[in-house]
C-alpha positions in Angstrom: -47.3 -7.7 -35.5 -44.0 -9.0 -36.9 -42.1 -8.0 -33.8 -44.6 -9.5 -31.6 -44.2 -12.9 -33.3 -40.3 -12.8 -33.3 -40.6 -12.3 -29.5 -42.9 -15.3 -29.0 -40.7 -17.2 -31.1 -37.6 -16.3 -29.3 -39.1 -17.1 -25.8 -40.2 -20.7 -27.4 -37.0 -21.5 -28.7 -35.4 -20.3 -25.4 -37.8 -22.4 -23.3 -37.1 -25.7 -25.6 -33.6 -25.3 -25.0 -34.2 -26.3 -21.2 -36.1 -29.6 -22.3 -39.6 -30.7 -22.6 -40.5 -30.5 -19.0 -39.0 -27.4 -18.0 -42.0 -25.4 -19.5 -44.6 -27.3 -17.3 -42.4 -28.2 -14.5 -43.8 -25.3 -12.4 -47.3 -25.9 -13.4 -47.8 -29.6 -12.6 -51.2 -30.7 -11.6 -51.9 -33.7 -9.5 -55.6 -34.4 -9.1 -56.8 -36.4 -6.1 -57.5 -39.7 -6.4 -61.3 -41.0 -5.7 -61.6 -42.7 -2.4 -62.6 -45.7 -4.1 -59.6 -46.1 -6.3 -57.3 -45.5 -3.4 -58.7 -48.4 -1.4 -57.1 -51.9 -1.7 -59.2 -54.5 -3.4 -60.6 -56.8 -0.9 -60.6 -59.8 -3.2 
């Protein structure tokens, strides 16, 4: 079990070297904006 924790620890440390956004850069999620929010305010 300790070996698995060591491997995970090394992977996390390696990912951290690239910066905070590097690990989630390829998994970005941009939700679709509802139509009522996309329309310009008529007032």
